[in-house]
N, C-alpha and C positions, 0 to 999 in steps of 0.2 A: 506595430511589428515587434516581436520579441527578439532581442539581441542574442545572437548565438553565444553559447558559453565558450570562453577561450580555453585553450589547452592548459595554459598556466595563467591563472588570474593575476592581475596587477595589484600591487599594494596601494592602498589609499593613502595619500599624503596626510601625515599626522601633525597637528599643531599642539605640541606639548606645552603645558603651562607650569606655573609655580607648584612647588610641593604642596600637597593636601588640597589647596583651593583651585589648582589648575588655572583655567581661564575664566573662572566664574565671575570675578569682580569686573573685568573689562567687558565680559559678555553681559553681565547684569546692568552695567551702566549704559551700554548702547549696543544692544543685540543686533539691531538692523545695520548700524554702521560697521560693527565688527564683522558680521557675515559678508557685507559688501566689500570691505577692505581685504579680507582674507581671500575671497573669491578672485579678486583682481590680481592678487599676489600668487595664489597657489592653484587656481584653475577651477574647473566645473564640478569637482568632487573632492572633498577633503574631510578629515575627521578632526574634531576639536575636543580637547580634554576640558571637561567642565570642573569637576571636583572629585578627588580620589580616583576611583577607577571608572567613573561615569564619563561617557563621551557621546558625541553626536556626529553622525556622518551627514554632512550638508551637501545637497545636490542643487546645482544651479543651471543645469542644461535641460532644455525642453524635452529632448528625447529620453534622457534618463528619468525625468519626472514622469513622463508618460509610461515608461516601463514600470516604475514603482507603483503608480496609482492605478494602472489598468492591467498590464501584462502580469504583474506579480501580486495582484490584489489578494490572492488566496493566502499568500505567505506574509506579505507586508500589510498588516492591519492596524487599525487604531490601537494605540498602546493601552492595554488594560491597566488600571491603577487602583481604583477604589470600587468595591462592590461590583466588579465585573465591568465597570464603565471606564471613563477617562477622568482626567483631572477636573473636567467641568462637571462631573457627576454630583459633587456635594451641593452645588447650587441648582443645577438643571434636572438632576435625577437621571434615571435611565430613559433616554429618549432616542429619537432618530439621529441626533447629533452626537450622542455619547456612547453608543453601542456599536457592535459589529457582529458579524456572523449571523446566526439564525434569528436572534432577537431583533437585530437591525433589519434584516430582510423582511420579517413579518410586519414590523411597524412601518417600514418604508412603503410596502405594498398597500397597507391600509390607508396611508396618508396621501399617496401619489394623486388619487383623483381629486383631492381637495385643492391641489395646486394646479389643476388643469387650466390652460390658458383662458378658456371661456369663463370659468368661475372667477378667475382673477380679473378679467375684464369687467365683470359686473361690479367690482369694488372700486372702479374708477371714480365714481361720484363721491364715495366716501373719502378717497384720497384728495380730490379737488376741494372738498369741504374743509378738510384739515388744513390745506394750504391757504384757503380763504380766511380761516380764523387767524392764522399766523400773520397774514398781510394786514388784517384788521387791527391786530395788536401793534404792528409796526407803524400803521398810519397815525397812531397816537403819539409817536415819538417825533422829536424835531428832526428836520432834514440834517443829515450828517451825524446823527447820533451814533455813538459807539455801542456795539453789542459784542458779547462773547459768542461768536458765530457757531461754534461747536455745541454750545448749550442750546441755542435757538433751534438748530437743526435736530438735536435730540428731542426737544420739546414737540416739534411738529411730527416727527416720525413716531414718537410714543403716542401722540394723539391719534394718528392714523392707525397704528397697530391696534389700539384699543377700540377704535371705531369699527375696524374690520373684524376684530375678534369678538367683541362684546356688544357691538351696536350702541355704544355709549360714549359720552364725553367725560373724560376724567381729568381735565385740566387742573381742577383744584388740588388733586393729589398726585399729579404726574411726576412732580419732583421727587416725592418720597419713593415712588415705585422705581423710577429711573435710578435713583441713588442706591436702592437696594440691589439692583442688577449690577451697578458699577462696583459696589463693595464685593460682590461675588466674583467678578472678573479679576479685580485686583488681588483678591485672596488666592485665586487660582495661580496667577502669575507669581505671587510670592512663594508658593509651593514649588514651582519650577525652579526658581532662582536660589532657594535655600537648600544647601546640602544636608542640613540637620533639620529633619521634619519632626516637630513635636506632635504628639497625638492631638487630633481635633477636639477631643473632650477636655483638654487642659484649658483652664480659664485664662489664657493669655489675652492681651488687648485685641490682637488680630482675630483670634478665635471668637471672642465675645462680640466683636463688631459683625463678624460673618454670621453667627447664629442669630443675632438680632435682626439683621437684614433678611435672612432666609425666613424667619418667623413672620416678618411683615409681609413678604411676598406670598408666603403660603396662606396667610390669613385672607389676603385679598383674592387670590386665585381660587382657593377652595370655596370661599363664599360665593363667588360668581358661578362656579360649577354646580354647587348645591341648589342655588336659586334657579338655574336654568333647568336642571333635572326635574325640579318640583313644578315648573311652569309648563302649561300646555301650549304656550305661545311659541311659534317657530319664527325666528328672525332671519334665518338664512345666512348667518354670519359664520366665521371660522369655528366658533365654539359649537354651534349646532352641527357643523360638518364633522367635527371631531367626535362628538357624542354619538353621531349616527354611523360613524365608520365601523365596518365589520371586516373581520378576517375572512377571506374568501374560502378558506379550507374548513374552518370551524364554525363560522357564523358569529363568533364572539366579538363583542365590542370591548372598549377599553374601560378599565376601572377608573375611579376618581383620581387615584394617584397617577395612573398612566396618562390620563388627560391633563392633569396638572403639570406633569413633566414636559409634555409636548407644548402646552401653552407657555410655560416658562422658557422653553427653548425658542419658540417663535418670538417671544418678547425680547430675549437676550440677543438672538441673532438677527431678528427682523428689524429692530429699530436702530441698533448700534451701527451696523454696517452701512445702511443707507444714509444715516446722519453723517457718518464720517466721509462717505463718498461725496456728498454734497459740500461738506466743509472743505475738503481738499480740492474739489472742482472750483470753488470760488477763490481759493488761494491761487490756483493755477491761472484762472482768468484775471485776477488782480495783477499778476505778473506778465500777462500777455494781452495787452489791450486790443490788438488786432483780432485775436480770436474772439474776444468779447464783442467787438463791433460786428463781426460776421454772424455770431449767434443772435444778437439783437436784431440784425437785419432780417434773418430768417423768421424769427418770432413775429416781428412787426408785419412782414409781408403776408404771412399765413393767417395770423389772428386778427390783424387790423384793429387792435385795441380791445377786443373782447377776451374774456377769460378762456383759457384753453380747456378742452375736455378730452376724454379718452379718444374720441373720434378724430381729433386733430393730430394725434401722435405720429401716424404714418407720414404726414405731411411735414414733419419736423425732423428730418434725418440728421441734420447737423447738430441739433440739440442733443440727440441720442449719442452721436459720435463724440461730442464734447464730454459727455458723462463717461463714455467708454474709454476715451483716452486718459481721463483722470483715473479710472480704475486700473489702467495699465501702469501709470506712474506712481500711483498711491493706492495700491490694493488694500482695502480695509482689513483683510486677513492676509498678512504678508508671508505667513509661514504655516506649514502644516506638518504634523509628525506621524510617523508610522513605526511599528516595531516588528522585527523579523521573528516569526513564530517557528521558523526552521532555517537552517543554513541556505543561502542562495547566492547567486551571482547577479550583479546589477551592472549591465554593460560588461566591461572587462574586469570588474572588481568583485572580490569575494567578500561576503558579509556573514558573520556567524549568527547562530540563533541568539536572540535577545538583543541584537544590535538595534539602536535607535537611528532612524533615518528622517532627516528634516528636508522638506521641499521648500527651497527659498524662492517663493513666488515673486518677491520684489526683484530678485536678480534675474529670474527667467524673463520677466517683462522688460528687462533692459539689456538682454543679451545682444551684443553687437553683431553676432552672426545672423540674427533673425530680425533686427530692427535697424533701419537707417536713422541716424541721429537719435539714438535711444534715449538720451536725456532731454530731448526737445519735446515741448507740448504741441502736438500737431493733430488736432481732431480729424483732419481730412483723411487720416489713415483708415478711419472706420466708416467713411461714406460708402454707400452700397457699391459704387463702381470700383472701389479699392479693396474691398474685403477679401477678394480671392487671393490677394498677395500676402495675407496674414497666415502664418503657420499656426494651425490650431493648437499645437502643443506649446507654443510660445505665448499664449494668452489664456490664462486660467484663473481669472479673478473669482470664479465660483467653483474652482477645482474642475476635475474631469473624471470620467469613469463612473462607476456605480455610486460613488459618494458625492457626485456633483450636487451643489446646493439645491435642495428641493424648492426653495423659495426664490430662485433666480429670476423667474418671470415677474413675480411680485415686486422684487427690488428694482429691476430695470424700469418697469412701468411707473412705479412710484417716483423714482429719481428723475425719469424723463419728464413727467408731468410737473413736478415741483420745480425743476430747473427752468422750464418754460415760464412758469408763473413768476418766478423771481426775476428772471432776465427781462421780462416784459416791463416790470415796474421799477427795478432797482439796478444800480451799479454799486460795487463794493470796493473799498480801498483798504488795504492793510494798514492798520495803525502803525506809524513809524516807531522804531526803537524796541520792538518786541523780538524775542528769540523764538524762531519756529524750529522745534526739535521733534523729530519723529520718534515717538516712544511706542514700543510694542508691549502691550499687555497680552491679551489674546488677539486684539485688534491693533491697528496702527493709528495712534492718536497724536494730535499736537500736545506735547507734554505740558506746556504752559498755557494751553488754550490758543484760540485764534480770534484776536480782537479785530473787528472790521468796522469801518465807517459805512453806514447805510446812506447812500445818496440816491434820492429820488430822481428818476429820469426826467429831464426837462422837455425832451421832444419825443413824443410817441404818438401813434395814430389814435384818434378818438374812436370809441366803439360805435 
């Protein structure tokens, strides 16, 4: 519902910073913590000075977020920055994630059938095979071995995205590809934080690292695309579907560059977010042993020791609820930005053309007016019998409106299946003495990693 325009718009509380640099340093050191702290001090909408005349209006109320992302979508659009795209454009190119307007609409319409639920369901076997390869690696480790869990989760989700995209196993080179994507994400965040942006063509260390990473990724992706176009074999994977996609008005397919951009986007968004969701889920479970016990009880009762399959997922509602509660407390993408392409009002507040608006998903998911015990990890909130109590505007891990994540079904299915596989075989304990600090690049990562002890379960049903 669109909020009526007030006769006299209210002024947005303004958080002024130091001369020249504004709040850039404190924001850069801990953007998630800073946004959370100011929200609790100043309320559901405020404007924070970054550097010079740059500022961001931060929204932390579910209704205002819905208005921004749905009701005002024609005016509040993704901020164009480079080549008509967003800050992610240098790494991902112009894709369904980095464009808006007519370009986005055409591409989204072409790609939507690819992510239809029935097509995603057919990929369940590939997801399970990736999980099985990870467990086979872990079986070679001694009981109680320490692993960097975020790296392990990234490895398995990259393996799965490659299997579903290219029908192949890339474990020998998965680290290089994953690192190339990481370099691109960090490069993007550095652009956001730095008020002095040097040209990308200048041979700075950061620019050189970025262009080397992009060249590596391009070489791999273009090679895969060329080989598939030249082959008569149809594998029925995501790459085949992208090559076969057609615009319903013109009948045209995508060029190699357009396919490359969408593949890079699926790589970047498809593995990183699910890997982080699983990492933070196991962090939450390590701090909530009763929630882990209930999860294991469900897995044991349903599976009776055999490996889970896609067909088992409807019978594992608490497993899904555990993942969804983790997505509430630790949204992999905690913040999304829009820019006003014309003057507008948002709720009772006036925004000028050119204003930047940030939706603080991490705050919305903890808003005390919409969540009981908002800081508590309570998976039962998301059980089928309790879902009607959840305000849909207060839970947006995949965003809402026209730009809702196109791969949300893929991500939930993959996370659901992998969580069941892991909970069936392992318990995880956080290695003592480490600092768990939530760092926002584009995604929300544990800045110093997440070291866990892998403990094999001693008592579990035999298949």
